[in-house]
N, C-alpha and C positions, 0 to 999 in steps of 0.2 A: 416328824414320821413314824411311826412305830418298825422296826426290824424284823423282815421273814424268818420263819423259823426254817434251817433247815428241816430234811426228811426224817430225820435221825431224831433230832428235837419234839418234830411233831409227833411220829409214833410213842418216842418215850415221855409223854406228856397225854397221850389219848390211852395210854396204860394205864393210866392212874386216876381214868376219869370214869367210873361206872358208866353203862348205859349209854355214851357217847361213842358215836362214828364219823371218820374221817371221811367226806367223800369228795374228793378233788380237792380245793384248795378252802372246804369250808368244814363245819365240826358242827353234826348234829345229832339231836337226842329227839328221843318220840317219846308221848308223855296222856298214856290213857285216864281217863276217869272218870268219875262214877255218871254224870250229863255235863250237860252243857253250862249249867252255875255254876259248877266246883272247875270247868276249864277255864272259866274266865275268872275265876279267882287266882286262879296260880299265876295266867297270866298278867293280872295284877299288878300280884306280886314281884313281876321283872321289873316292872316301873322305875321302883327308891334306887336296887342295885345298878340299873343301867346308867340310870341317870349320873349316880354318884361315879362310875365308871367314864364317865362322856362317852359310851359306849354302847351299841343299841343292835341287839338282836334282832334278823327277819324269821318274824311267829307268822306260823297259817294256823289256822283251827276251823276242823270242822266236826262240828259238833262234842262233845265229848275225847275229843285230840285235837292234840298240841305239838307241833312240829317246831321247835327251836334251830335256826342256824343262824352260827357265828361264821366273819371272817373280817377281816380287816382292810373294807373296800378300797382306802386313800394309798394303802400298802401289797392290794394285789392277791392277797393271800392270808394264811395264821403267821398270826404271831399271838407272844404271849398275852397281850389284852385277851386275846379269843379264851385260852385256857383260863385264866384267872376270870374271868364273867362265867365259863361254864362251872369251875369250882362252887361259885357263890350261888349259881344257879340249881347246881346238883344238890344243896342241903335246902332250898325253899321247895316245903310240898302243897 
């Protein structure tokens, strides 16, 4: 199991991620696309990195808006795995 990060570690890592926010024990980003098809194309691009990491985000889709939430459920909060995957997701357009 991954080790939970401290509040200081979470703040430090969150400051290096553009667009991501810490909401309780979750890391979140919201993206808006031109339409539903573009939103789904973005979501489909998340499959491979999530599978490679063995770490899967919670995803909410509302027409052209996508909310991605990361947390390490089995650890009960934020771990390095969340920030590693967030970094990869940040590079996906």
